[in-house]
N, C-alpha and C positions, 0 to 999 in steps of 0.2 A: 316640568319643573317650574315653579313659579319664579318669575324675575322680579327683584326687588323694585327696579325702576318701573316695571309695569305695574305692580302693586300700586306704587305711589301715584301713578298716572290714573290707575283704575279708580281709586277713592276721590281723587279730586275731580276727574271728568264725570263721574256719576253724580256727585254732589252738585255739579254744574249743569246737569242735564235740563233740569226744570227747578231753578232757583226760586225760594219763596221767602218765608219769613225767616229762613236762617242764613241770610247772606253773610251776617258776621261770621259765622261757621265756615262758609265757604272761603272767605278771606283767609281766615286762619289757616286753611289747609293750602291755600297759595302761598302763605308765609313758610309753611312746613316745606314746599318745594324750595323756596328760596334758601331755607336753612339747610337743605340737602345740597344745593349749589355751593354755599360757604363751606360745608363739610368737605365737599369735593376739592375745592380750592385749596383748603388746609391739607388735605391728603396729597393734593398734587405738589404743594410747596415742600412737604416732607420728603416725597419721593424724589423730587428734583435736588434736594440738599444731598440725599444719600447718593444719587447718582453722580453729583460733582465729586463727592468724596471717593467714591469708586474709581471715577476718572483719575484722580490725582494720585491714588495709590497705584493704579495700573502703570500710569507713566514711571512712577518712582521704580516700580518692580520690573519694568521694562529696561530702564537704565541699569539697574544691577544685573539683569540678564545679559544685556549688551556688553558690560564690564567683564562679566564671568567668561563670556565667550570669546573676547579678546584675549584674555588671560591664557585660556586654553589654546588659542591659535598661536600665541608666543611660545608656550610650551612646546608644542607640535614643531614650531620652527626650530627650536633650539634643540629638541631631541634629532631632528633632520641634521643640524649641522654637526651634532656630536656623532652620528652615524657617519657622516662623510669624514670626520676626522679619525674615527676608528678604523674605517676603510683604508684610509691613506697610511696609517701606523702600521696596518696589517701588511700592506704592500711593501712598506719600508722594512719591516722586520723579516718578510719573506726575502727581500734583496739581501739584508745583512746574513741572513742564514745560507744563502748561496756562496756569498763571499767568504763567510766562515768555513764552508766545506771546502772550497778552493785553496784556502790557505792550509788547511789542516792536511788536504791531500799534499800539497807542495812539501809540508814538512816531512811527511812519511815517505816522500818518494826522494828525498836527498840520498845520493850515493855515500857509502861508507867511504872515509878518507883513505887514500893509498899512501902508506908509509914512505914508499920508493919516491912517490911525486913529492912529498912534503921534504925528503932528504934533499932530492935533486933541485929543489926550490921551484917547482912548477906550481905548487900549491903550499898553503901553510895552514896549520892547525887554527889560526887566528880567523882566518877567512871563513872557514868551515863553522866555526864556533859562532862567528858573527851572524852567519846565515840563520843558524839554528836559533840564536836568541831573538833576531829580528821576527822570524816566523812565530815563534812561540808569543812573542810580545803582541804581534798582530792578532794571533788567536785570541788570546786575552781581551784585547780591546774589542774585537767583534762579539765575543761572547757577552762582554759588559754592555755594550751598546743594545744588544739583543734583550738582555735581561730588563735594560731601562725601557726599552720599547714595550716589553711584556706589561711592566709596571704601570706605564702610561695607558696602554689599552684595557688593563684591568681597572684602573681608576676611572677611565671615561665609560666603561661599561656599567661600573656601580652608579656613577653619575646619572647615565641614560636610564637605568632601571629605576632610580628614585624620581626622576623626572617624569617617567612613563606612569609611575604609581600616582604621583601627583596629579597628572592629567586625568587618570582615570577616576581619581576622587573627585576631581573637579567637574568630570562629566557627570557623576551622579548627582552633584549639587546643581549642576545646569539642568538637569531633568527634572529635578524637584521644583526648581525655580520656574521653568517652562510650564509646569503643571500649574503653578500659583497663577502664573499670568493668564493661561488659558482659562482658569476658573474665574478668575476676576473678570475676563472678557466676558464669559457666559453670564455671569451674575449681572453684569452692566447690560448685557443684551436684554435679560429678563426685566430688569427695572426700565430699561426704554420702552419695552413693550406695555409693561404696566402703566407708565405715566402717559403712553398714547391712549390705552384704554380709558382711563380716568379723565383725560382731557376731552375724548369723544363722549364720555358719559356726561361729563359737566355740559358740554355744548347741546347735548341731546336735552338735557333737563332745562337749559337756557330756553331752547327752541319751544319745548313743551309748555314752559310758562308763558311765553308769549302767545302760544295759540290758546291756551286756557283763558287767558285774560280777554281776549277777542271773542271766543266763544261765549264767556260769561255776559258780555254786554249784549250779545245778539239774543241770548236766551232770555234774558231779563226782559227785552222787549218783545219778545214772542209772548211770553207768559203774560205780561200786562195786557197785551192785546186780546187774549183768549180770556179773560177774565169777565168779559161781558155776557158770554154764553152760559145758559141754565138749562133746567129741565129735572127729570127724575132717573134714578138709578139705585136707589137705596133697597127696593124690594129685590133686587138681585144678589143681596148680600148672602154669602154662603152657597150659591147656587150656580156661579159662573162656570162655564166649562175651561179646560186647560187650553192655554193659547198655543200648545203645540201638541201633536199626536203622541201616543205612548203613555207611560204610566206618570208623566209630570213629576220627574224626579227634579228635586231642587238641590243644587249643588252649592249654592251660597244664599243664606237667609237674609231676611229684611233686618234692618237695624244696624248695631254697632258690631263690626266684625274686626277680630285681631287676628294676625297672622303669627303663629308661633314661632316660626323659624326665623322670621325677619324682625319680629317685634313692631309691626306696622300695624296700626289701628285705623279704621275710616267708616264711615256710615253709609250703608248700602240702601238707597232710597226704594228699592224694590227686591225683587228675588231673581236669581238666575236659574234657569230651567233648561235641562239637556233636551235638545230638539229630537224629535222621532225621526224614523228612518226617511221619511219624505222631506224632512228639514223645513217644512212650511210653518211660518208664524201665522195663526189666524186670530180673527178678531173675536174677542170674548162676548160682545153683545153689538146691537144695532148702534149705528152712530155715522158720523161724517168725518172724513179724514181732514183734520185741522191743519196738518202741515206734514212734511216729509222733508227732513233735514239730514245733513251730513255732519258729524262732528269728528274732529282729528283723533284718531285712536279708538274711536267707538263707532265708526262706519254709519250706516243708514238708521235713521231713527224715524219711526212712524208715529204720529199723535192722533188718536181718534177721540174726537168729542162725543159724549153720550149725555143723556138726559139727566137732569138734577145738577149740572155743573161738574160732572166727573169726566175724567179722562183716563184713557188707558194708553200706556206708552210702551212701544215695542223697540228695542235697541239691539245694537248688534247683528244687524241685517246686512248680509252680504248684497242684496238686490231688493228693492221694493217695488211690487207690482201693483201699487195703487197710487194714485196722485191727489193733490190737494183739491178738497172740495168734493170728491168722490163719496157717494154713500155706500156704505157697507152694512152687511147682515152678521148675524152671529155665524161664527164658523168661515166666513169669507177669508180667502187667502190674501195676505197682505204683503208677504215678503218671504225670502229665502234666508234662513239662518246661517251665519257665518261661524267659522271655527273661531275659538277664543284663544288668544295668545297667551292669556294668564291662567287658563284652566285646561292644561295639557292638550291643547289643539282640539278640544271637544266642540261639536257644534252647540253653542250655548246662547239661549234668547234672554236678554235682560228684559224683565216685565215689571211695570209699575202700575198703581192706580192712585190718581190723586183726586181730590176734591177741592177744585181752587188750587190754593198753594199748599193745602195739608196733604201730607203723605199718607197713604193708607197701606196696611199689611195686605200685600195680595193673596197670600196663603189663606187669610180669614174670608176672603171673598170667592175663592175656588172650592168648588165642591168637593174634590178629591186630590190630594197631593200626596207625594212621597218624599220624606226628607232623609 
């Protein structure tokens, strides 16, 4: 898949390989890279603002979550205290029940009054009656106290159930709030990753821009130095062999190119041809190696000077097997074609033909090509 940054890199670096009468166009493309940097800076600023807003929102939601959890904790503590009170009241009720049974037993175990004893004065009806009244009153008291305890226990159980319901409802709210906080944390993490990628891309563009400016200066000097050479080459028009073995398939044509996916346009000063199985680039005519240079992002480039002021240029070479000043013949191996990062990792040769500073369409010079 074509990477947008590599596409921008490609059209800038290709236009700079041998700059000529279109230096102003090359400078415009450098400005386009600078524009990309400004756009990335704006994007980085926007993401940073969103990230700050997310962090503020996350802090607020975390505080809400902490408050909810504290409230749930207090409810749990209150429920625990009520449970302890219910337990204590239940024990007290049980004790009152035992006392109630004891008094009731004493009441029913009183002996019937002996009339003889009453007459003789050993006992009186008032004493017996008093005992019965006392025990009956005590029974009523114990019973009333148990009923009061039962009501208190019932009230506490109802309150406990109400508090437990509130705690359970609060638990659902806490779960929802926790999911919200987790979601904000995840989103914040994504924005952090995004801003890191944007910053990395911006820095890559800045490094690329610096390298391209330096490469432009060197290449202009190289081209000016080679203008003094001349000779003949025109009679080979339409008859040149393909610079690679195979069916000479062109995957990127000469001239203006536009990538529909990214909307990026650039000028290709040559053609890009898929290399054959042996992956060797071969000289299309007799000549002398004018130079072997390495360009950032474009690997090794071999320049061959031919008769008539013509040059053939072979770019994207993994290795060059010729040296500057070496004479070559038609079909001589000059280098091994490298894989292309911007063309689905295929071994692709960038090939140009120039007459001085003027660019020529290579496919018009090659005898047989496939597009």
